[in-house]
C-alpha positions in Angstrom: 24.3 -23.8 12.2 21.9 -26.7 12.0 18.1 -26.3 11.5 17.5 -27.4 15.1 20.0 -24.9 16.5 18.5 -22.2 14.4 15.0 -23.0 15.8 16.4 -23.1 19.4 18.2 -19.8 18.8 15.0 -18.2 17.6 13.2 -19.3 20.7 15.9 -17.9 22.9 15.7 -14.6 24.9 17.6 -12.6 22.3 15.4 -9.6 21.3 13.7 -10.3 17.9 11.2 -8.7 15.5 9.3 -9.8 12.4 9.4 -7.7 9.3 6.6 -7.5 6.7 7.6 -5.8 3.5 4.8 -3.8 1.9 6.4 -2.8 -1.4 4.5 -2.0 -4.7 1.1 -0.9 -5.9 -1.9 -1.9 -3.8 -4.4 -3.7 -6.0 -6.4 -6.9 -6.1 -5.2 -9.8 -8.3 -1.7 -9.6 -9.7 0.6 -11.6 -12.0 2.3 -14.9 -11.6 5.7 -13.3 -11.5 5.1 -10.0 -9.6 2.3 -9.9 -7.0 0.4 -6.8 -6.1 -0.2 -5.9 -2.5 -3.6 -7.1 -1.5 -5.4 -8.9 1.3 -5.4 -12.4 -0.3 -1.6 -12.5 -0.8 -0.7 -10.7 2.5 -3.0 -12.3 5.0 -0.8 -15.4 5.5 2.3 -13.2 5.7 0.6 -10.9 8.3 -0.6 -13.9 10.3 2.9 -15.5 10.3 4.5 -12.2 11.4 2.3 -12.0 14.5 2.7 -15.7 15.4 5.7 -15.2 17.7 4.1 -14.0 20.9 7.5 -13.2 22.6 9.0 -11.0 19.9 9.4 -7.3 20.7 7.5 -5.8 17.7 6.2 -6.4 14.2 7.8 -4.1 11.6 6.1 -2.7 8.5 8.6 -1.8 5.8 6.5 0.4 3.4 7.4 1.5 -0.1 4.1 2.1 -1.9 2.5 4.9 -4.0 -0.9 3.5 -3.0 -3.7 2.0 -5.1 -7.0 0.4 -4.0 -8.6 2.0 -1.0 -10.5 -1.2 -0.2 -7.4 -3.4 -0.3 -5.5 -0.8 1.9 -8.3 -0.9 4.4 -8.5 -4.7 4.5 -4.8 -5.1 5.0 -4.7 -2.4 7.6 -7.6 -3.9 9.6 -6.0 -7.3 9.7 -2.7 -5.8 11.0 -4.6 -3.9 13.7 -6.7 -6.9 14.6 -3.7 -9.1 15.3 -1.7 -6.2 16.9 -4.5 -5.6 19.4 -5.2 -9.3 19.9 -1.5 -10.1 20.7 -0.8 -6.7 22.4 2.1 -6.3 19.9 3.7 -3.0 19.0 3.8 -2.2 15.3 6.5 0.1 13.9 6.5 1.3 10.3 9.5 2.4 8.3 8.9 4.3 5.0 11.3 4.1 2.2 10.9 6.0 -1.1 7.2 6.5 -0.9 4.4 6.0 1.6 1.7 7.9 -0.1 -2.1 7.5 -0.5 -2.8 3.8 0.3 0.9 3.4 1.2 0.4 6.0 3.9 -2.8 4.3 5.0 -0.7 1.1 5.7 2.0 3.1 7.4 -0.5 4.8 9.7 -1.7 1.4 10.9 1.5 1.3 12.9 1.9 2.7 16.4 5.0 4.6 15.3 6.2 5.7 11.8 9.7 6.5 10.7 11.0 7.7 7.4 14.1 9.0 5.6 14.5 12.8 5.2 13.8 12.5 1.5 10.9 10.0 1.7 7.6 11.0 0.1 4.8 11.0 2.7 1.1 11.9 2.4 -1.2 12.2 -0.6 -4.2 11.7 1.6 -6.8 12.0 -1.1 -8.7 10.0 -3.8 -8.1 10.0 -7.5 -9.8 8.6 -10.6 -8.1 8.9 -14.0 -8.9 7.9 -17.5 -9.0 9.1 -21.1 -11.8 10.3 -23.5 -12.0 8.9 -27.0 -15.3 10.5 -28.2 -13.7 12.6 -30.9 -11.2 10.0 -31.9 -13.7 7.3 -32.8 -15.8 9.9 -34.7 -12.7 10.9 -36.8 -12.1 7.2 -37.5 -15.7 6.7 -38.7 -16.5 4.3 -35.8 -20.0 4.2 -34.4 -20.3 3.5 -30.7 -23.1 1.0 -29.9 -23.9 0.2 -26.3 -27.1 -1.2 -24.8 -28.0 -1.1 -21.1 -30.8 -1.9 -18.7 -30.5 1.1 -16.3 -29.7 4.5 -17.6 -26.6 4.9 -15.5 -25.0 1.5 -16.3 -22.6 3.1 -18.9 -21.7 6.0 -16.6 -18.3 7.6 -17.5 -18.0 5.7 -20.8 -14.7 7.0 -22.3 -16.2 6.8 -25.8 -19.0 9.4 -25.0 -18.8 13.1 -24.2 -18.5 13.8 -20.5 -21.8 14.1 -18.6 -21.9 16.7 -15.8 -24.4 14.6 -13.8 -22.1 11.5 -14.0 -19.1 13.6 -12.9 -21.1 14.9 -9.9 -22.0 11.3 -9.0 -18.3 10.3 -9.2 -17.4 13.2 -6.9 -19.9 12.1 -4.3 -18.2 8.6 -4.3 -14.7 10.1 -4.1 -15.7 12.4 -1.2 -17.1 9.5 0.8 -13.9 7.5 0.3 -11.9 10.5 1.1 -13.8 11.1 4.4 -13.1 7.5 5.3 -9.4 8.0 4.7 -9.3 11.2 6.8 -11.1 9.5 9.6 -8.6 6.6 9.5 -5.6 8.9 9.7 -7.1 11.0 12.5 -8.0 7.9 14.5 -4.4 6.5 14.2 -2.4 9.8 14.5 -4.7 11.7 16.8 -3.1 14.7 18.6 0.2 14.1 16.9 -1.1 15.8 13.8 -0.1 19.4 13.3 -2.5 21.0 10.8 -0.6 24.2 10.3 -1.2 23.5 6.6 -3.8 21.4 4.9 -3.1 17.7 5.4 -6.0 16.1 3.7 -6.1 17.7 0.2 -3.8 15.2 -1.6 -0.5 17.1 -1.0 2.6 15.1 -0.1 5.8 16.1 1.7 9.4 15.0 2.4 10.1 13.0 5.5 11.4 16.1 7.3 8.3 18.1 6.7 6.0 15.1 7.4 7.6 14.9 10.8 6.9 18.6 11.5 3.3 18.0 10.5 2.9 14.9 12.7 2.4 12.5 9.9 5.4 10.5 11.1 7.2 10.2 14.4 10.8 10.5 13.4 13.6 10.3 10.9 15.7 7.1 10.8 16.5 3.8 9.1 15.1 0.5 10.2 18.3 -1.2 11.4 19.4 1.9 13.3 16.1 2.5 15.1 15.7 -1.2 16.0 19.3 -1.3 17.4 18.7 1.8 19.5 15.3 0.4 20.7 16.1 -3.3 21.3 19.9 -3.5 21.5 22.8 -4.6 19.2 21.8 -8.2 19.4 18.2 -7.7 18.0 17.4 -10.4 15.4 15.3 -9.4 12.4 13.2 -12.1 10.7 11.8 -11.2 7.3 8.4 -12.7 6.5 8.0 -12.9 2.7 5.3 -13.7 0.2 5.6 -17.0 -1.7 6.9 -16.7 -5.2 4.6 -17.8 -8.0 7.0 -18.2 -10.9 7.5 -22.0 -10.5 3.8 -22.7 -11.1 4.5 -21.7 -14.8 7.6 -23.9 -15.2 7.6 -25.9 -18.4 4.7 -24.1 -20.0 6.1 -21.6 -22.5 2.6 -20.3 -23.5 1.7 -19.5 -19.9 5.1 -17.9 -19.3 4.6 -15.7 -22.4 1.2 -14.7 -21.4 2.3 -13.9 -17.9 5.2 -11.8 -19.1 2.9 -9.8 -21.5 0.4 -9.3 -18.6 3.3 -8.2 -16.3 4.5 -5.7 -18.9 1.0 -4.1 -19.1 0.8 -4.0 -15.3 4.3 -2.5 -15.1 3.3 0.4 -17.5 0.3 1.2 -15.3 2.3 0.9 -12.1 5.0 3.2 -13.5 2.3 5.8 -14.1 1.3 5.6 -10.5 4.9 5.9 -9.2 5.5 8.7 -11.6 3.1 11.0 -9.8 5.7 11.2 -7.0 8.6 11.8 -9.3 9.9 8.2 -9.2 
């Protein structure tokens, strides 16, 4: 099939949808080889997915354990802005995990589907770290830090925990958590079944999530789209641009990028591991 015929076919009356794949940890920045999910990298993808005004829907294919609440909100707001502007239905399909920020993204859709064994939920806020106060003392290391503003070194991992600083962190977490809860309630509304606590950080399988109203049904993307739009439905995947070629010919940059990717991967695996993956 020639390029012209492909273009003509895409403009035909055959039912079609655009798919945005939202897979990975949600975080600003990212490496040259593997990109995080964030507004900067996804905005062009989202814009392109909504460009076809005659398509039947935009599909979100979500597989994310979460990450940055800010990036989750920015991505979600852009999806909703274009969906409402173009009066375009949005359908989310959850794969292994749609948890925390991943569920935030899924709940930006008008309908959510998942597999029976998908992990759904984790509507909460987490901050994690390590304390090294005793370690540096045993090593004979003296911690020196100078600030202007007594709270500038709050939660320093090389100092003993300060109850006032922990209380301050809890206030910030609660504010973000309230924002998350408000978002889910605004998107899911009366569909939610609060027969057990939904907003305390717990997560469930797809089957239980359906009973609780966190998703609308059980099913795979191709099956649901065929049922909804017919056997001839055409699926167009809108992907992020790859960044590897920008490093071609520069072994130092490639080595640095790989090292950075390995460190990111260790951190990302820790996030995925919270859900047994």
